[in-house]
Structures are given as C-alpha cells and as structure tokens.
Backbone bond lengths (Angstrom), bond angles and torsions (degrees), N, CA, C in turn:
res aa  C-N    CA-C-N  psi(-1)  N-CA   C-N-CA  omega(-1)  CA-C   N-CA-C  phi
1 M - - - 1.460 - - 1.519 109.84 -
2 Q 1.321 114.58 148.62 1.456 119.82 175.46 1.524 108.98 -125.32
3 P 1.338 120.00 112.04 1.474 125.04 0.73 1.529 110.76 -78.13
4 A 1.323 115.86 159.51 1.465 120.92 -178.32 1.529 110.34 -68.42
5 N 1.326 116.43 142.61 1.473 122.31 177.20 1.520 107.79 -87.51
6 L 1.344 115.81 86.57 1.462 120.39 -174.60 1.529 111.90 -66.54
7 G 1.330 116.63 -29.76 1.457 119.18 178.14 1.513 111.57 -63.04
8 E 1.335 115.63 -42.02 1.464 120.38 179.25 1.529 110.47 -67.53
9 V 1.342 116.33 -37.62 1.469 120.54 178.14 1.521 110.24 -63.39
10 R 1.337 117.15 -44.66 1.466 120.51 179.65 1.523 110.88 -61.87
11 E 1.331 116.72 -40.89 1.460 120.41 179.79 1.524 110.96 -64.22
12 A 1.343 116.33 -42.00 1.461 120.47 179.45 1.524 110.96 -64.56
13 L 1.343 116.40 -43.72 1.467 119.69 179.45 1.528 111.03 -65.76
14 S 1.322 116.62 -35.89 1.466 120.15 177.43 1.521 110.86 -62.91
15 C 1.345 116.64 -39.84 1.461 120.70 177.40 1.521 111.04 -64.66
16 V 1.343 116.15 -40.29 1.467 120.41 179.00 1.529 110.17 -61.83
17 V 1.332 116.30 -45.67 1.464 120.63 179.65 1.523 110.56 -62.93
18 G 1.339 116.47 -43.45 1.463 120.02 179.84 1.516 111.81 -61.72
19 D 1.339 116.90 -43.84 1.458 120.54 178.96 1.525 111.26 -64.94
20 A 1.344 116.99 -39.18 1.471 120.58 178.66 1.528 110.35 -64.52
21 D 1.329 116.47 -41.18 1.467 120.27 178.27 1.522 110.94 -62.34
22 R 1.352 116.30 -43.18 1.462 119.70 179.72 1.531 110.87 -64.54
23 A 1.335 116.11 -41.06 1.468 119.73 178.32 1.526 110.47 -62.21
24 G 1.329 116.28 -41.68 1.460 119.95 178.43 1.515 112.32 -62.82
25 E 1.337 116.73 -39.71 1.462 120.57 178.90 1.524 111.15 -65.43
26 I 1.340 116.54 -39.65 1.461 120.10 179.14 1.531 110.17 -63.69
27 I 1.333 116.91 -43.40 1.465 120.47 178.65 1.523 110.71 -63.24
28 D 1.341 117.03 -40.40 1.460 120.69 177.27 1.525 110.91 -58.86
29 R 1.347 116.79 -42.84 1.467 120.12 -179.17 1.524 110.77 -66.33
30 I 1.345 117.05 -38.60 1.472 119.69 178.65 1.525 109.96 -62.91
31 R 1.333 116.60 -42.00 1.462 119.94 178.27 1.528 110.89 -62.37
32 E 1.328 115.58 -41.99 1.460 119.29 -179.74 1.527 111.31 -65.20
33 Q 1.344 116.73 -38.91 1.460 119.39 178.01 1.521 111.28 -64.00
34 I 1.355 116.44 -40.87 1.463 120.13 178.33 1.524 110.31 -62.78
35 N 1.345 116.59 -39.04 1.468 121.25 -179.72 1.519 112.70 -83.98
36 K 1.368 116.37 3.26 1.462 122.69 179.34 1.534 111.94 57.57
37 A 1.333 115.66 36.50 1.463 119.97 176.34 1.525 109.42 -74.12
38 P 1.340 117.99 148.80 1.463 119.67 178.13 1.518 110.46 -63.03
39 P 1.331 118.35 145.36 1.473 120.87 -178.20 1.522 111.30 -65.12
40 R 1.308 115.43 145.94 1.469 120.28 175.02 1.523 108.62 -76.28
41 K 1.325 115.68 145.22 1.463 118.73 177.65 1.521 109.59 -134.70
42 E 1.321 114.15 133.14 1.455 120.96 178.14 1.522 108.88 -147.81
43 R 1.311 116.02 154.70 1.466 120.56 175.00 1.522 108.17 -77.94
44 F 1.332 116.77 134.21 1.460 118.23 176.65 1.518 110.66 -152.42
45 D 1.333 113.82 162.62 1.459 122.77 -179.59 1.523 108.51 -82.57
46 L 1.330 117.00 111.74 1.455 121.87 -176.91 1.525 111.73 -63.10
47 N 1.322 117.27 -41.75 1.465 120.52 -179.28 1.529 111.35 -61.45
48 A 1.341 116.18 -43.04 1.463 119.84 179.54 1.525 110.77 -64.41
49 A 1.332 117.26 -39.16 1.464 121.11 179.65 1.531 110.42 -64.34
50 I 1.323 116.99 -38.93 1.465 120.87 178.83 1.529 110.47 -66.60
51 N 1.327 117.11 -42.91 1.463 120.07 179.72 1.528 111.53 -61.70
52 E 1.332 116.91 -36.77 1.467 120.00 177.71 1.525 110.72 -62.58
53 V 1.322 116.42 -40.75 1.466 120.24 -178.53 1.528 110.99 -69.58
54 I 1.327 117.26 -35.71 1.469 120.40 177.60 1.529 109.69 -58.52
55 V 1.327 116.83 -40.52 1.468 120.86 177.96 1.528 110.08 -65.51
56 L 1.349 116.60 -42.88 1.463 120.41 -179.84 1.533 111.63 -60.92
57 A 1.323 116.07 -34.37 1.465 120.76 -175.94 1.521 112.99 -88.53
58 R 1.317 117.63 3.33 1.472 120.84 -171.77 1.521 113.19 -57.11
59 S 1.340 117.52 -40.50 1.467 118.85 -176.68 1.528 110.77 -63.24
60 V 1.340 117.76 -37.89 1.459 120.93 -179.08 1.525 110.84 -73.93
61 T 1.329 117.77 -41.40 1.465 119.48 179.31 1.530 110.34 -66.61
62 N 1.327 116.64 -37.91 1.467 119.88 176.25 1.525 111.17 -63.01
63 R 1.306 115.98 -46.03 1.475 120.73 -176.69 1.518 111.86 -62.23
64 N 1.325 116.22 -31.72 1.459 120.61 -179.25 1.529 112.98 -96.79
65 G 1.334 116.97 7.05 1.458 120.86 176.47 1.520 113.72 64.82
66 V 1.328 116.35 34.76 1.462 121.13 -176.41 1.530 111.07 -97.34
67 S 1.321 115.60 131.31 1.461 122.16 174.78 1.527 108.27 -92.56
68 V 1.334 115.90 119.84 1.467 121.07 -178.87 1.522 109.27 -100.49
69 Q 1.325 115.75 125.68 1.459 121.53 177.23 1.527 109.02 -123.78
70 T 1.323 115.68 153.83 1.458 119.57 179.13 1.519 110.57 -128.83
71 R 1.315 113.81 148.70 1.460 121.56 170.99 1.528 105.38 -135.54
72 L 1.331 114.64 80.70 1.456 121.46 -173.25 1.527 110.02 -97.47
73 S 1.317 115.99 124.96 1.456 121.77 -175.81 1.525 111.14 -65.97
74 A 1.331 116.12 126.47 1.463 120.64 178.34 1.524 109.40 -70.17
75 G 1.337 116.01 143.45 1.459 120.20 177.96 1.514 113.68 69.59
76 L 1.335 116.80 26.35 1.461 120.81 -178.74 1.522 110.04 -63.16
77 V 1.337 116.09 140.05 1.454 121.24 -179.75 1.533 109.96 -60.67
78 P 1.351 118.80 137.85 1.472 119.79 176.02 1.526 110.14 -63.54
79 V 1.327 116.14 150.97 1.460 120.11 176.38 1.522 108.70 -109.94
80 L 1.321 115.19 161.24 1.459 121.83 -179.13 1.520 107.82 -116.19
81 G 1.323 117.02 118.04 1.453 118.36 -179.17 1.513 112.05 177.00
82 D 1.314 114.98 -173.03 1.455 121.84 178.00 1.523 107.58 -86.76
83 R 1.305 116.08 104.41 1.470 121.16 -174.76 1.525 111.80 -57.57
84 V 1.335 117.24 -42.47 1.463 120.62 -177.24 1.522 111.04 -66.33
85 Q 1.338 117.37 -45.15 1.461 119.82 178.67 1.522 111.22 -60.76
86 L 1.324 116.68 -44.89 1.462 119.84 -178.53 1.525 111.39 -67.24
87 Q 1.326 117.48 -34.12 1.460 119.00 176.77 1.530 110.98 -67.61
88 Q 1.332 117.13 -28.02 1.460 119.18 174.80 1.531 110.38 -66.33
89 V 1.335 116.59 -34.99 1.465 120.69 175.49 1.525 109.86 -64.19
90 F 1.351 116.28 -49.52 1.465 120.12 179.45 1.526 110.06 -55.72
91 L 1.345 115.16 -47.52 1.466 120.01 -175.73 1.520 111.02 -62.92
92 N 1.318 117.62 -43.48 1.465 120.87 -178.89 1.529 110.89 -61.94
93 L 1.338 116.50 -42.70 1.466 119.58 -179.20 1.523 111.40 -67.56
94 I 1.329 117.48 -38.37 1.465 120.73 178.88 1.530 110.32 -66.50
95 L 1.333 116.81 -45.02 1.465 119.85 -179.20 1.525 110.98 -65.11
96 N 1.342 117.00 -40.19 1.463 119.72 177.34 1.525 111.16 -59.53
97 A 1.337 116.00 -44.30 1.455 120.46 -178.82 1.528 110.84 -64.83
98 A 1.340 116.38 -43.96 1.469 120.16 -179.02 1.523 111.19 -63.00
99 E 1.333 116.56 -43.30 1.462 120.20 -179.61 1.534 111.52 -68.10
100 A 1.337 116.40 -34.02 1.464 119.51 178.36 1.524 111.40 -68.06
101 M 1.344 116.49 -34.81 1.460 120.11 -177.60 1.519 113.19 -83.75
102 G 1.329 117.36 -15.97 1.461 121.29 -177.05 1.517 114.01 -50.80
103 P 1.338 119.16 -47.77 1.478 120.23 -177.05 1.530 114.35 -76.88
104 V 1.339 117.83 -7.38 1.471 120.06 -177.01 1.528 109.60 -64.17
105 E 1.340 116.75 125.83 1.465 120.89 -177.06 1.517 112.78 -102.94
106 E 1.320 117.26 -27.02 1.461 120.06 -179.47 1.528 110.18 -115.50
107 G 1.333 114.38 139.16 1.455 118.97 178.93 1.521 111.47 86.44
108 P 1.334 116.03 166.60 1.462 120.68 -177.69 1.525 112.28 -73.03
109 R 1.307 114.85 153.26 1.473 121.62 173.12 1.531 105.81 -107.77
110 E 1.302 115.69 97.74 1.462 120.40 -173.09 1.522 111.36 -126.07
111 L 1.324 114.87 140.13 1.460 121.95 173.73 1.517 107.72 -124.46
112 L 1.322 116.35 118.64 1.463 121.82 178.84 1.522 108.22 -108.16
113 I 1.319 115.61 120.41 1.466 121.49 179.01 1.523 107.82 -109.73
114 S 1.311 116.29 123.96 1.467 120.01 -177.32 1.523 110.81 -130.59
115 T 1.329 114.89 153.52 1.461 121.56 173.25 1.520 107.98 -131.93
116 E 1.308 115.02 148.30 1.452 120.80 174.28 1.517 108.58 -152.25
117 E 1.302 114.95 161.54 1.462 120.48 -178.65 1.518 109.75 -101.04
118 D 1.335 115.76 139.12 1.455 119.50 173.20 1.532 108.36 -128.35
119 Q 1.315 118.06 -172.46 1.458 121.12 -175.17 1.521 112.07 -63.19
120 A 1.317 117.12 -31.45 1.461 120.08 -176.46 1.526 112.97 -86.71
121 G 1.330 117.52 -24.37 1.457 120.15 -177.03 1.510 111.31 159.39
122 A 1.342 116.64 -110.25 1.463 120.83 -175.84 1.526 110.41 -127.33
123 V 1.343 115.40 148.67 1.462 122.65 175.93 1.523 107.68 -123.10
124 V 1.327 116.14 128.76 1.462 122.28 178.03 1.524 108.40 -113.41
125 A 1.339 116.99 134.47 1.460 121.56 178.05 1.522 109.55 -129.20
126 M 1.324 115.70 137.88 1.459 122.09 176.90 1.520 108.25 -125.27
127 R 1.340 116.08 107.10 1.468 122.54 -175.86 1.525 109.95 -106.06
128 D 1.325 115.99 124.83 1.460 118.58 178.69 1.523 110.32 -116.72
129 S 1.330 115.73 166.70 1.466 121.67 179.52 1.517 110.11 -113.27
130 G 1.329 115.64 35.49 1.454 120.63 -178.93 1.516 112.70 -81.08
131 P 1.328 117.06 -165.16 1.466 121.27 -177.25 1.519 113.35 -73.24
132 G 1.321 117.22 -11.77 1.458 120.17 179.12 1.522 112.75 83.33
133 I 1.317 115.46 -177.01 1.463 122.79 -179.49 1.522 108.05 -123.79
134 D 1.309 116.34 136.88 1.465 120.97 177.31 1.530 108.72 -53.97
135 P 1.346 117.62 126.78 1.472 120.32 -179.72 1.522 113.42 -50.78
136 E 1.322 117.49 -29.84 1.461 120.72 179.26 1.526 111.75 -66.64
137 H 1.340 116.57 -21.30 1.457 120.56 -176.07 1.523 113.28 -101.90
138 L 1.324 118.48 -5.99 1.466 120.62 -175.71 1.525 111.93 -57.12
139 D 1.325 117.64 -37.27 1.459 120.76 -178.27 1.520 112.73 -79.94
140 R 1.336 116.98 -6.40 1.465 119.35 -174.60 1.523 113.40 -110.56
141 V 1.339 117.61 -8.81 1.471 119.14 -172.12 1.532 112.71 -63.82
142 F 1.336 117.60 -20.88 1.459 120.09 179.95 1.525 112.35 -94.58
143 D 1.334 117.04 -0.59 1.461 120.05 178.19 1.526 109.87 -73.06
144 A 1.321 116.25 139.46 1.461 120.24 177.88 1.528 110.33 -60.63
145 F 1.328 115.11 134.89 1.469 124.88 176.55 1.526 113.89 74.07
146 F 1.342 117.79 3.34 1.463 118.99 173.23 1.527 108.24 -92.53
147 T 1.319 117.47 130.16 1.460 120.97 -179.80 1.519 110.54 -146.55
148 T 1.320 116.12 150.19 1.465 121.73 175.16 1.525 110.54 -105.88
149 K 1.357 117.07 1.77 1.460 121.16 -179.62 1.523 110.13 -100.79
150 P 1.335 117.80 139.08 1.470 120.67 -178.47 1.529 113.18 -56.47
151 S 1.333 116.72 -36.10 1.466 120.15 -177.58 1.522 112.22 -107.96
152 G 1.323 117.29 14.53 1.460 120.26 -177.68 1.515 112.36 -77.63
153 T 1.349 115.37 155.01 1.463 120.94 178.06 1.523 111.87 -96.69
154 G 1.331 116.47 -17.84 1.449 119.46 -178.10 1.522 113.61 77.30
155 M 1.341 116.98 17.70 1.465 119.96 -178.36 1.527 113.14 -110.50
156 G 1.344 116.81 -24.50 1.465 120.07 -173.55 1.514 114.08 -57.00
157 L 1.338 117.42 -53.83 1.456 120.78 -177.50 1.520 111.83 -69.61
158 S 1.324 116.83 -32.87 1.461 120.40 176.88 1.528 110.58 -63.02
159 I 1.330 116.86 -43.07 1.464 121.39 178.47 1.533 110.15 -67.44
160 C 1.344 116.37 -40.00 1.466 120.02 178.60 1.523 110.75 -58.48
161 R 1.329 116.31 -46.77 1.465 119.38 -179.74 1.533 110.45 -63.27
162 S 1.323 118.05 -39.38 1.462 120.80 179.22 1.527 111.10 -62.30
163 I 1.336 116.57 -40.80 1.463 120.44 179.60 1.521 110.32 -65.62
164 I 1.334 116.87 -45.37 1.468 119.76 179.84 1.521 110.62 -63.35
165 H 1.323 117.94 -43.20 1.464 121.17 178.47 1.521 110.92 -61.85
166 A 1.340 117.53 -39.17 1.465 120.94 179.49 1.519 111.60 -64.80
167 H 1.322 117.09 -21.25 1.459 121.60 178.37 1.528 112.12 -95.17
168 G 1.319 116.52 8.62 1.463 119.56 178.05 1.516 114.53 81.91
169 G 1.332 117.45 16.19 1.462 120.96 179.81 1.512 111.10 -113.97
170 R 1.321 116.55 -170.23 1.462 121.08 175.63 1.520 109.34 -142.11
171 L 1.322 115.96 151.68 1.467 123.46 -177.51 1.518 108.48 -126.65
172 W 1.345 116.03 132.40 1.464 119.40 179.23 1.525 109.81 -147.62
173 V 1.333 115.57 169.08 1.456 120.71 -178.37 1.516 109.37 -132.26
174 E 1.328 116.05 145.49 1.462 122.64 177.93 1.528 108.41 -138.90
175 T 1.315 115.16 165.17 1.462 120.71 175.03 1.521 109.28 -73.90
176 N 1.325 116.35 136.66 1.461 121.26 177.18 1.528 108.74 -96.58
177 E 1.301 116.57 149.52 1.461 120.87 178.17 1.522 109.94 -111.28
178 P 1.333 119.58 137.18 1.477 127.26 5.94 1.531 113.71 -83.90
179 R 1.352 117.59 -11.38 1.455 118.77 178.01 1.529 108.48 -157.05
180 G 1.320 114.24 164.21 1.455 118.83 179.82 1.515 112.25 95.36
181 V 1.319 114.97 -167.07 1.462 121.23 178.90 1.518 109.44 -134.22
182 V 1.323 115.47 163.60 1.457 121.59 174.79 1.516 108.14 -129.29
183 F 1.320 115.91 120.09 1.457 122.21 173.13 1.524 107.70 -95.40
184 Q 1.314 116.21 131.33 1.458 121.25 -179.53 1.527 109.79 -130.79
185 F 1.317 115.54 146.67 1.461 119.07 173.24 1.522 109.91 -148.52
186 T 1.328 114.58 155.34 1.461 121.75 179.57 1.520 109.19 -111.49
187 L 1.329 115.35 152.26 1.461 122.23 174.25 1.525 107.90 -139.25
188 P 1.323 118.16 131.59 1.461 119.73 178.72 1.525 111.20 -64.11
189 G 1.334 116.51 145.24 1.454 120.27 174.75 1.517 110.42 -68.53
190 A 1.339 116.40 153.54 1.462 120.70 -176.51 1.522 111.57 -58.92
191 E 1.347 117.23 -42.54 1.456 119.72 -177.28 1.522 110.97 -62.39
192 R 1.340 116.73 -44.10 1.457 120.76 -179.47 1.517 110.56 -65.24
193 E 1.332 116.81 -42.80 1.458 121.15 -178.51 1.522 111.21 -64.17
194 E 1.348 116.61 -41.06 1.455 120.16 -179.00 1.518 111.44 -67.43
195 L 1.349 116.51 -34.61 1.460 120.01 -179.53 1.526 111.98 -71.72
196 T 1.336 116.78 -31.06 1.460 119.72 -175.82 1.516 113.00 -95.51
197 T 1.346 118.82 -4.71 1.459 121.17 179.43 1.511 109.94 -86.63
198 P 1.343 119.14 122.67 1.456 121.54 178.15 1.516 110.54 -59.92
199 P 1.345 118.83 145.59 1.461 121.06 -178.33 1.519 112.85 -54.47
200 Q 1.364 118.64 -39.51 1.448 119.78 -177.36 1.523 112.45 -69.74
201 A 1.344 116.98 -16.59 1.470 119.37 -179.15 1.519 112.13 -99.29
202 S 1.342 117.22 2.77 1.459 119.33 -177.33 1.518 109.73 -65.94
203 L 1.298 115.64 148.53 1.459 121.16 -176.16 1.518 110.11 -115.73
204 P 1.320 118.82 148.61 1.455 119.92 174.98 1.525 110.96 -65.82
205 T 1.202 75.63 179.52 1.410 78.04 174.60 1.486 119.86 -110.51
206 G 33.411 78.03 174.40 1.420 121.15 145.17 1.540 114.41 105.24
207 E 1.229 117.81 -153.74 1.463 120.70 178.87 1.519 106.38 -103.60
208 P 1.352 114.32 150.17 1.461 116.41 178.75 1.527 110.47 -58.97
209 R 1.342 115.87 139.38 1.456 120.95 176.29 1.521 107.79 -103.88
210 K 1.326 117.07 122.55 1.448 121.12 -175.09 1.521 110.42 -84.79
211 H 1.334 116.00 132.56 1.458 121.98 178.22 1.523 108.52 -91.40
212 I 1.304 116.10 138.15 1.459 120.23 174.99 1.531 106.96 -84.91
213 V 1.331 115.53 101.95 1.466 119.87 -176.74 1.520 110.41 -125.33
C-alpha cells in the first residue's frame, strides 16, 4: 500500500513474535517432560489464559462454523500451575468440540466456555452442541488409544486428564442437554495449593459474551 500501513505491519509482526514465543514454550515443556523435569508452577489468571486459547483456535472454529461464547466468572481466584500445559488442555478440548460440531447440519453449532469458583478453587466447563458421545463410551473416552474419531490417535484426552490430575484437579465428561457433551475440570486455587504444598516440594518459579470469530 502507498502509503504503507505501518500500524497494521507492527500488529502482524507482534502476532508472529507472540506465536513464536508460544511455540518455543511448548517445545520447552515437551523437552522437560521427556527429561522428567518437575512441572513449572506459577500463579496466573485462568480467564485470561482461556481467552488467549480461544484466539489461537479461531481458524478451526471459523472453519467449522462454530460460535464461541464465554461466561467467565469475574474476580476468579488465581490458579497455580503450568500455564502452557494447561492451555494445551484448553486448546485440545476446544478443537475436539469444533471438529465434532463441523458435520452438524441442523441446529446451531455453539461452544459455551464457562468458569466459576468453588470451595477448592476453579471449575471450567466446555459445553458443545455437537452429536454427543454414546453413553456406553463416556467412561472410556479418557482411556489411552480409545477414540471416536476416524483419524484420532486416542491420546489427546488421556494426556489432558494426566495434566489436570498432575495439577491436583480432575477432568470428566457428561451429556449436555439438549444435545452434545460438556467437559468439565477443576483446578485448585493458588492460595489453597500454596498452603498445602510442603516447603521441600515448592517449585520456583453473568450472560454469555459472544466472541467475534
């Protein structure tokens, strides 16, 4: 363009740098897992981490015609954990939901992501309007190598559950009404986690809002 839109160029380059940084962090975590290094733990804003992942998944949700909405609890307690690992869980669940809803021809394709606080910390729920999962398979979806997708490996949900368990939470799935499924998981609040972690084990360091995607 003449004159060049330097503001747009700076924004694009900033996105490139941000994506490169995230890719580098993911590779670092994979290396640490291979070397059996202890997980990194830091206090972070769960709602902000979820919003970042929604942006990352935009191309897939757009391609599958999925409307992403959020109902994120204001003032949610910070959580203590490996932000990158947990964002991989968020991303996997969002992509699974989007791909499941892609073939749906009748009715809306909607994904509602919500957070709320409970006595233990935070609860995250992801409700989709896809075809759902056969009730006979609900107890097996987290088993390694079990998959309901033709091209699936059966490892994604198993790894997600392992990550959530390593953070002191739990991950489960239920039938959503009137259709689809809801994946939910808990994460301990940072204050609770810090109080219950032995000193020698300490580690360094409303209404749904519609996203335009």
